[in-house]
C-alpha positions in Angstrom: 124.9 88.6 56.8 125.9 85.0 57.0 129.3 83.6 58.0 129.9 79.9 57.5 133.0 78.5 59.2 134.4 75.0 58.6 136.7 73.7 61.4 138.4 70.3 61.7 138.2 67.9 64.6 140.8 70.0 66.5 138.8 73.2 66.1 141.2 74.7 63.5 139.5 76.8 60.9 140.1 75.5 57.4 137.6 77.5 55.4 135.1 80.4 55.7 132.5 82.0 53.6 130.9 85.4 54.2 127.9 86.4 52.2 125.0 88.9 52.2 124.6 92.2 53.8 123.9 92.8 57.5 120.9 95.1 57.1 121.8 97.2 60.1 121.6 100.4 58.0 121.3 101.3 54.3 124.1 100.1 52.0 127.1 102.3 52.3 126.3 103.3 55.9 126.1 99.9 57.5 128.8 99.8 60.2 128.1 96.1 61.0 128.6 95.1 57.4 131.7 97.3 57.1 133.2 96.0 60.3 132.7 92.3 59.4 133.9 92.8 55.9 137.0 94.6 57.0 137.9 91.8 59.4 137.4 89.1 56.8 139.4 91.0 54.2 142.2 91.7 56.7 142.3 88.0 57.5 142.6 87.0 53.9 145.3 89.6 53.4 147.2 88.3 56.4 147.0 84.7 55.2 148.2 85.7 51.7 151.1 87.7 53.2 152.3 85.3 56.0 151.7 81.8 54.6 154.0 80.3 52.0 150.9 78.8 50.3 148.3 81.4 49.6 144.7 80.4 50.4 142.2 79.9 47.6 140.0 83.0 47.7 136.9 84.0 45.7 135.4 87.4 45.9 132.2 88.9 44.5 129.7 91.5 45.4 128.7 90.8 49.0 130.6 87.5 49.0 134.0 86.1 49.9 135.3 82.6 50.4 138.7 81.5 51.7 140.0 78.0 51.8 143.3 76.8 53.3 144.6 74.1 50.9 147.9 72.4 50.9 149.3 74.1 54.0 151.6 72.3 56.4 150.5 71.6 60.0 152.9 74.3 61.2 151.5 76.9 58.7 147.9 75.8 59.6 148.8 76.6 63.3 150.1 80.1 62.2 146.9 80.7 60.2 144.8 80.1 63.3 146.1 83.2 65.0 144.7 85.2 62.1 141.5 83.3 61.6 140.7 83.0 65.3 141.3 86.8 65.7 138.9 87.4 62.8 136.3 85.2 64.5 136.8 87.0 67.9 136.2 90.4 66.2 133.1 89.2 64.3 131.6 87.6 67.4 132.2 90.8 69.4 130.4 92.8 66.7 127.6 90.2 66.7 127.2 90.6 70.5 127.3 94.4 70.4 124.8 94.8 67.5 122.5 91.8 68.1 122.5 88.5 66.5 119.8 89.6 64.1 122.4 91.1 61.7 125.1 88.4 61.7 124.4 84.7 61.5 127.4 82.4 62.3 127.0 78.8 61.0 129.8 76.5 62.3 130.3 73.3 60.3 132.6 70.3 60.5 135.4 70.3 57.9 136.1 67.0 56.2 139.2 66.7 53.9 138.5 65.9 50.3 
């Protein structure tokens, strides 16, 4: 399972992409995959619910992307509570179940 996170120069998460399966157990019984997926979906749901401008989200089988676009600085700050909480949970799962199942790729976000 691969998580790519794009953050700006202030460390604020602007976008993330989660893809693949963890491979901890067979599909349907993989608690690592289920935990990470639940955290990412909960984050997207929270952003859609609490921000006045919904993030751009694309979902597919084993894949989700979420981009914050057109949000004010104040709303971006609010979004960080949700996104940083997601990251904390995923990092704790990564620590508990070995880094072999979750690869986190941190990248620098540049505005278009």
